Steps between C-alpha positions, in 0.01 A plus 500: 500500500484260793708209622346154483516369857312174474348258255294188559190323369284799605697761309776761507550718809651847528495772766463877482349808660130440441433875498750552214399546139522122450286438805234750391490355148464145635222611732309654206577214260621180671665346194867507404768366272853402597778480244828318553762562233855372471767520233742213556555244373201585277246781496196366682207631694205378703185708534241417765159668525219456745288627785677652798417451866646646818695236692418422862646750750688219676689420178586870460623504863727200442652654188534840673707344779728331243597838351817677618432759773611784272249397234225491760590845630506640145159350422350653816656843436408511132146518370588361159452735204382791717664841448761584765655833590856371476711189532640643825153488658463136400848412631416674829187286538706185439763614754231561765360151437851354539524671841153382603555145373875425526459122503385253236144478635353831385342698368170314468335457162278796414143405407548662157779258409420144394490233238305415189458171316446476125287191435602405145239420240730551200872421475688571179848372421700681233840414355681707241542339162716584200349752258227581759358148467449489877358202686190576710285275715199616698358304793143600583313378807151373423295345779809389688674353195775661295451527125820540297495708182781575259499865392628665189803721565 
């Protein structure tokens, strides 16, 4: 799971440790799907699929600086999804970073941490219907134009 941190005409942007499981999978297969689901007032979801690209380092730097200092220290101390000896060891690393970087400026963004952009080629809208008669529309990009298809539930 990731947090959507940007969306524009180029795609959907999120950030993570690029050496994590997600990062390794995206390096091996640079395609992804994002699913947004909500329950109220109706059950709906949007699914976006497409090629993934690494965002420019300057964009990752700007987002990194917008994060709270504690989040930055935790991201530097933690190599996401790697086995650790204990939580105490991780907390000690974070505490040392807080001593080394007590202000809002640090620590700097590690090279392994950055952003990705999903460039959508398919967007599907789904809305729950009575008796499982759901409403589904699929938008498919073809040569720069979007083709709209109604799908069976």
